[in-house]
C-alpha positions as CSV (number, residue, x, y, z in Angstrom):
1,M,23.0,52.2,11.5
2,R,25.4,50.6,9.0
3,Y,27.8,48.1,10.6
4,H,30.9,46.5,9.1
5,L,31.9,43.5,11.2
6,K,35.3,42.5,10.0
7,N,37.9,39.7,10.7
8,L,35.1,37.2,11.6
9,R,34.6,33.5,11.3
10,I,31.1,33.4,9.7
11,L,29.2,30.2,10.5
12,D,25.8,29.7,9.0
13,P,24.6,26.1,8.9
14,A,21.5,27.0,7.0
15,Q,23.7,28.0,4.0
16,S,26.4,25.4,4.7
17,L,28.7,28.4,5.2
18,D,31.8,28.5,7.3
19,R,34.3,31.1,6.1
20,S,36.4,34.0,7.3
21,G,35.5,37.5,6.2
22,S,33.2,40.5,6.9
23,L,29.5,40.8,7.7
24,F,27.5,43.9,6.7
25,L,24.4,45.1,8.5
26,E,22.2,47.8,7.0
27,D,18.6,48.9,7.5
28,G,17.9,45.9,9.8
29,R,19.1,43.4,7.2
30,I,22.2,41.4,6.3
31,A,23.7,43.2,3.3
32,A,26.0,41.8,0.6
33,A,27.7,45.2,0.7
34,L,27.0,48.6,2.3
35,S,25.4,51.3,0.3
36,G,27.8,53.9,1.8
37,E,30.4,54.3,4.5
38,A,29.9,52.2,7.6
39,D,28.6,54.1,10.6
40,Q,30.7,51.7,12.7
41,T,33.4,49.2,11.9
42,I,34.1,46.6,14.5
43,D,37.3,44.4,14.4
44,C,36.0,41.0,15.5
45,A,39.2,39.1,15.4
46,G,38.8,35.8,17.3
47,L,35.0,35.9,17.2
48,T,32.5,33.8,15.3
49,A,29.3,35.3,13.8
50,I,26.3,33.0,14.0
51,P,22.6,33.6,13.2
52,G,20.8,34.9,16.3
53,L,19.4,32.0,18.4
54,I,15.7,31.3,18.2
55,D,14.2,30.0,21.5
56,M,11.0,28.1,20.9
57,H,10.0,27.8,24.5
58,V,10.0,30.8,26.8
59,H,7.7,31.8,29.7
60,L,7.7,35.6,29.8
61,R,5.3,35.8,32.9
62,D,3.7,38.7,31.1
63,P,0.9,39.5,31.7
64,G,0.1,38.8,35.3
65,Q,3.3,37.6,36.9
66,T,5.7,40.4,36.1
67,H,7.3,40.4,39.5
68,K,9.1,37.3,38.2
69,E,9.8,38.5,34.6
70,D,8.3,40.7,32.0
71,L,8.8,40.8,28.2
72,F,11.4,43.5,28.4
73,T,13.6,41.9,31.1
74,A,13.2,38.5,29.4
75,C,14.4,40.0,26.1
76,R,17.3,41.7,27.8
77,A,18.3,38.3,29.2
78,A,17.7,36.8,25.7
79,A,20.1,39.3,24.1
80,A,22.8,38.5,26.6
81,G,22.4,34.9,25.5
82,G,22.5,35.6,21.8
83,V,18.8,34.9,21.5
84,T,17.2,37.3,18.9
85,S,13.7,35.7,18.5
86,L,11.6,33.8,21.0
87,L,8.2,32.0,21.2
88,A,6.3,33.0,24.4
89,M,4.2,30.3,26.0
90,P,0.6,31.2,26.8
91,N,0.3,30.1,30.5
92,T,0.1,33.7,31.6
93,T,-2.3,35.3,34.0
94,P,-4.9,35.4,32.5
95,P,-4.0,32.6,30.0
96,M,-3.3,33.8,26.4
97,D,-6.7,32.6,25.1
98,S,-8.1,35.7,23.5
99,P,-7.2,37.8,20.4
100,Q,-7.0,40.9,22.5
101,L,-4.4,39.5,24.9
102,V,-2.3,38.4,21.9
103,R,-2.5,41.8,20.3
104,D,-1.6,43.6,23.5
105,L,1.5,41.5,24.1
106,L,2.8,41.8,20.5
107,A,2.1,45.6,20.5
108,R,4.1,46.1,23.7
109,A,6.9,43.9,22.4
110,G,7.9,46.2,19.5
111,E,10.6,48.0,21.6
112,A,12.0,44.8,23.2
113,D,15.6,43.6,22.6
114,A,14.4,40.5,20.7
115,A,11.6,39.6,18.3
116,V,8.7,38.2,20.4
117,Y,6.3,35.7,18.9
118,T,3.6,34.0,20.9
119,A,1.7,30.8,21.1
120,A,-1.9,31.1,22.1
121,C,-3.9,28.6,24.2
122,V,-5.3,25.5,22.6
123,T,-8.3,25.5,25.0
124,K,-10.1,28.2,26.8
125,G,-8.5,28.9,30.2
126,M,-6.1,26.1,29.5
127,K,-8.8,23.8,31.0
128,G,-8.5,21.2,28.3
129,Q,-12.2,21.1,27.5
130,E,-13.2,23.7,24.9
131,L,-11.1,24.9,21.9
132,T,-10.3,28.6,21.5
133,D,-11.0,30.5,18.3
134,F,-7.9,29.5,16.4
135,A,-8.6,31.7,13.3
136,A,-9.1,34.8,15.4
137,L,-6.0,34.1,17.4
138,K,-4.0,33.7,14.2
139,A,-5.4,36.9,12.9
140,A,-4.3,38.6,16.1
141,G,-0.7,37.4,15.5
142,A,-0.3,34.1,17.2
143,I,1.9,31.7,15.3
144,A,1.4,28.6,17.4
145,L,-0.9,26.9,19.8
146,S,-0.1,25.3,23.2
147,D,-1.5,24.6,26.6
148,D,2.0,24.3,27.9
149,G,2.3,23.7,31.6
150,R,-0.4,21.1,31.0
151,P,-1.4,18.6,28.3
152,V,-4.6,19.2,26.5
153,G,-7.0,17.4,28.8
154,R,-9.4,15.6,26.5
155,S,-8.0,13.4,23.8
156,A,-10.9,14.2,21.5
157,C,-10.2,17.9,22.0
158,L,-6.5,17.3,21.1
159,L,-7.5,15.5,17.9
160,E,-9.8,18.3,16.8
161,A,-7.2,20.9,17.7
162,L,-4.5,19.1,15.5
163,E,-6.9,19.1,12.6
164,R,-7.9,22.7,12.9
165,A,-4.4,23.9,13.5
166,G,-3.2,22.1,10.4
167,E,-5.9,23.7,8.3
168,L,-4.8,27.1,9.5
169,G,-1.1,26.5,9.2
170,L,-0.6,26.9,13.0
171,L,2.0,24.7,14.9
172,L,0.6,22.9,17.9
173,T,3.3,22.5,20.5
174,A,2.6,19.8,23.1
175,H,3.4,19.5,26.8
176,C,3.4,15.7,27.1
177,E,2.5,14.4,30.6
178,D,0.1,11.9,32.1
179,L,-1.1,13.9,35.0
180,D,-2.3,10.9,36.9
181,L,1.1,9.2,36.8
182,A,2.9,12.4,37.6
183,S,0.7,13.5,40.5
184,G,2.6,14.5,43.6
185,G,6.0,13.8,42.1
186,L,8.8,16.3,42.7
187,M,11.7,14.8,40.8
188,N,12.6,11.8,38.6
189,Q,11.6,8.5,40.1
190,G,14.8,6.6,40.6
191,E,17.7,5.9,42.9
192,V,18.1,9.5,44.0
193,S,14.4,10.1,44.8
194,R,14.3,6.8,46.8
195,R,17.5,7.8,48.8
196,L,16.0,11.2,49.6
197,G,12.6,9.8,50.4
198,V,10.9,12.2,47.9
199,K,8.0,11.1,45.7
200,G,9.2,10.7,42.1
201,V,7.7,11.0,38.7
202,P,8.0,7.8,36.6
203,R,9.3,8.2,33.1
204,A,6.1,6.7,31.9
205,A,4.4,10.0,32.7
206,E,6.2,11.7,29.8
207,D,6.4,8.7,27.6
208,C,2.6,8.1,27.7
209,G,2.0,11.7,26.9
210,V,4.4,11.6,23.9
211,A,2.8,8.4,22.6
212,R,-0.7,10.0,22.8
213,E,0.4,13.1,20.9
214,I,2.1,11.1,18.2
215,A,-0.8,8.7,17.8
216,A,-3.2,11.7,17.5
217,A,-1.1,13.5,15.0
218,A,-0.6,10.4,12.9
219,S,-4.3,9.6,12.8
220,V,-5.1,13.0,11.1
221,N,-1.8,13.4,9.3
222,A,-1.1,16.7,11.2
223,R,2.0,18.3,12.5
224,V,2.9,18.3,16.2
225,H,5.9,19.6,18.1
226,I,6.9,17.8,21.3
227,C,8.2,20.2,24.0
228,H,11.1,19.7,26.4
229,V,11.8,16.0,25.8
230,S,13.6,14.5,28.8
231,T,13.4,10.7,28.7
232,R,15.0,8.0,26.7
233,G,11.6,6.5,26.1
234,S,10.4,9.7,24.5
235,V,13.4,9.8,22.2
236,A,12.7,6.2,21.1
237,L,9.0,7.0,20.4
238,I,9.9,10.1,18.4
239,R,12.6,8.3,16.4
240,D,10.1,5.5,15.5
241,A,7.4,8.0,14.6
242,K,9.7,9.9,12.3
243,A,10.7,6.6,10.6
244,R,7.0,6.0,10.0
245,G,6.5,9.4,8.4
246,V,4.6,11.1,11.3
247,K,4.9,14.9,11.1
248,V,6.6,15.3,14.5
249,T,9.3,17.6,15.6
250,A,10.8,17.8,19.0
251,E,13.0,19.9,21.3
252,T,15.0,19.3,24.4
253,C,16.7,21.8,26.8
254,P,20.3,22.4,27.9
255,H,19.6,21.4,31.5
256,Y,18.6,17.9,30.4
257,L,21.9,17.7,28.4
258,L,24.2,18.9,31.1
259,L,22.6,17.8,34.4
260,T,21.0,14.7,35.9
261,D,18.8,14.0,38.9
262,Q,22.1,13.7,40.9
263,A,21.9,17.5,41.2
264,L,18.8,17.2,43.4
265,E,20.9,15.6,46.2
266,S,21.3,19.1,47.5
267,M,17.5,19.5,47.9
268,D,17.8,22.8,46.0
269,A,14.6,23.7,44.2
270,D,16.4,25.5,41.4
271,Y,17.1,22.0,40.0
272,R,13.4,21.2,40.1
273,M,11.6,21.5,36.7
274,N,8.9,19.8,34.8
275,P,9.6,17.4,33.3
276,P,12.3,16.6,35.9
277,L,16.0,16.0,35.3
278,G,16.5,12.3,34.4
279,D,19.4,10.0,35.0
280,E,22.6,9.5,33.0
281,A,21.0,7.1,30.6
282,D,18.3,9.7,29.8
283,R,21.0,12.4,29.3
284,Q,23.0,10.2,26.9
285,A,19.8,9.3,24.9
286,L,19.0,12.9,24.5
287,I,22.4,13.7,23.1
288,E,22.2,10.8,20.7
289,G,18.7,12.0,19.7
290,L,20.2,15.4,18.8
291,A,23.1,13.8,17.0
292,D,21.0,11.6,14.8
293,G,18.3,14.1,14.1
294,T,15.5,12.6,16.2
295,L,15.4,15.8,18.2
296,D,15.3,18.9,16.0
297,A,15.8,21.8,18.4
298,I,17.3,23.0,21.7
299,S,15.1,25.4,23.6
300,T,15.2,26.6,27.2
301,D,11.8,26.4,28.8
302,H,12.9,29.6,30.5
303,A,10.7,29.7,33.6
304,P,11.5,32.5,36.1
305,H,10.5,32.3,39.7
306,T,11.4,34.5,42.7
307,P,13.9,33.4,45.4
308,E,11.1,33.3,47.9
309,E,9.1,30.9,45.8
310,K,12.2,28.7,45.3
311,A,13.3,28.7,48.9
312,D,11.5,25.5,50.0
313,F,12.2,22.4,48.0
314,I,8.9,20.7,48.6
315,T,6.5,23.7,48.0
316,A,8.5,25.5,45.3
317,P,7.1,25.7,41.7
318,N,8.9,23.9,38.9
319,G,11.1,25.7,36.5
320,S,14.4,27.3,35.8
321,I,15.7,30.3,33.8
322,G,17.9,29.6,30.8
323,M,18.1,32.0,27.9
324,E,21.3,33.7,29.0
325,T,23.1,30.4,29.5
326,S,21.6,28.3,26.7
327,L,24.4,28.5,24.2
328,A,27.2,28.0,26.7
329,A,25.4,25.1,28.4
330,A,24.7,23.4,25.1
331,L,28.3,23.9,23.9
332,T,29.6,22.5,27.2
333,A,27.3,19.5,27.2
334,L,27.7,18.6,23.6
335,R,31.4,19.2,23.1
336,G,32.9,16.3,21.2
337,R,29.4,14.9,20.3
338,L,28.0,17.6,18.0
339,T,30.0,20.2,16.0
340,L,29.5,23.9,16.6
341,G,27.6,24.1,13.3
342,Q,25.2,21.3,14.3
343,I,24.5,23.0,17.6
344,I,23.7,26.3,16.0
345,E,21.4,24.5,13.5
346,K,19.5,23.1,16.5
347,M,19.3,26.5,18.2
348,S,18.6,28.8,15.2
349,G,18.0,27.4,11.7
350,N,15.8,24.5,12.7
351,P,13.6,26.6,15.1
352,A,13.1,29.2,12.3
353,R,12.1,26.5,9.9
354,I,9.7,24.7,12.3
355,L,8.0,28.0,13.4
356,G,8.0,29.4,9.9
357,I,9.5,32.8,11.0
358,P,12.3,35.0,9.6
359,G,15.8,34.4,10.8
360,G,18.1,31.5,11.4
361,M,20.5,32.5,8.6
362,L,23.1,35.1,7.6
363,A,22.1,35.4,3.9
364,P,21.9,38.9,2.3
365,G,18.3,40.1,2.8
366,A,17.8,38.1,6.0
367,P,17.0,40.0,9.3
368,A,20.3,41.3,10.8
369,D,19.9,39.0,13.8
370,V,23.5,38.1,14.7
371,A,25.4,36.9,17.7
372,L,29.1,37.3,18.0
373,I,30.5,34.5,20.1
374,D,33.8,33.1,21.5
375,P,33.1,29.4,21.5
376,E,36.2,28.6,23.5
377,R,35.9,31.2,26.3
378,K,35.3,29.8,29.8
379,W,33.2,31.7,32.3
380,T,31.5,30.9,35.6
381,V,27.7,31.5,36.0
382,D,27.0,34.1,38.7
383,P,23.2,34.4,39.2
384,D,23.7,38.0,40.5
385,K,25.2,39.1,37.2
386,L,22.4,37.7,35.0
387,H,20.1,40.2,33.1
388,G,16.6,39.0,33.9
389,K,14.6,39.5,37.1
390,S,14.9,36.0,38.4
391,R,18.0,34.1,39.5
392,N,16.8,30.4,39.5
393,T,19.4,29.0,37.2
394,P,20.5,25.4,37.5
395,F,23.9,26.3,36.2
396,K,24.8,28.6,39.1
397,G,28.5,28.3,40.0
398,M,29.3,26.1,37.0
399,E,32.1,26.8,34.6
400,L,30.7,26.8,31.1
401,T,32.6,27.1,27.8
402,G,31.3,29.5,25.1
403,R,30.4,33.2,25.6
404,V,28.2,35.6,23.7
405,V,30.2,38.8,23.3
406,M,27.8,40.9,21.2
407,T,24.2,40.6,19.9
408,F,22.4,42.5,17.1
409,S,18.6,42.3,16.8
410,R,17.2,43.5,13.5
411,G,20.4,45.4,13.0
412,R,20.3,47.1,16.4
413,L,23.1,46.5,18.9
414,V,21.2,45.1,21.9
415,Y,24.0,43.5,24.0
416,R,27.7,43.9,24.5
417,L,29.6,41.8,27.1
418,E,30.6,44.1,30.0
419,G,34.3,44.8,29.9
420,E,34.8,43.6,26.3
421,E,36.8,46.1,24.3
422,L,36.6,45.5,20.6
423,P,38.4,47.9,18.3
424,L,35.9,50.4,16.8
425,S,36.3,52.8,14.0
């Protein structure tokens, strides 16, 4: 299909581009001009074209837990959120620790509504003891390594993993948590946890993990990416490490930018995630970390669970879904603190650069991964109208500002907002 998208605001931070005009999509690529007549011309007056979002942190639950989500339903939710590429975490059932599992996932993902990349496990069975075969996993198609859900258990194992990953050009993404400090905690340790009588997780659980990963990476001059940063202490550690030249990048998530542990007053497990929601000082530190470049990216840690699993606050697993709401939640949380261009850079251009994958820009020849958005449109999150299998969103009932109207993945129209009538010709 050849598309002519006209009357747009075109916003591409990777090219320092912000202009009015037309965008052309042909043969799965952005085109400077079409080679013939457009198959479809869409009048996009009032909309902004941005590079498709790249979510660096997604739990597909595929294989093994597809009653919660599978790669096709996850990519359908991604498309509804303007996400055109995603990095799948390897804590599947079984864990993504073999080349065959990597190949199987990527082969099935070819028909999905977003480009699927995957991280493979750092250690066999995610047990933190014995490294997987990094070279074989890379040859099978893995672009990153992680034991997300848990930190790499042995520090010596982590150090060797960082060295080997660096030699192979693989990114190691780190879940930073001191499991001893976090043991038994269900939420942030603080005023709310004390009032509720619920065991809390001290911030030191994350901070100590971040400090270990930074020290390990610095000692071997290797890259490391810190996942789902949630505390002010972690922001300070990463800021200091960058100032010292450590090759560290980091992400945070929309729920840490928009919510605090006050949300858990309701004892609703949809607000339980790991790391837990922090307090207002943590939230402000994260926003400042995005503004000054300490935090490079915004990802979702999309973690689907069934309503039955989430029904009991004490026994529920951690995690919340987020791809469909990520842009709107980020825009709502960061309004007045970051520009739209800066937010898109954190959600598209920077993730593409960190992962070393195509996308993140609207330049001719780039993949035709495009989201058409109305950054000022308000809408209320209704879990029953979301596109994935699970409903455990922490933004349920919230009014958010910013809506994805249409998404193209590799030049294919994969999402159109229900009820949205754009003039076609």
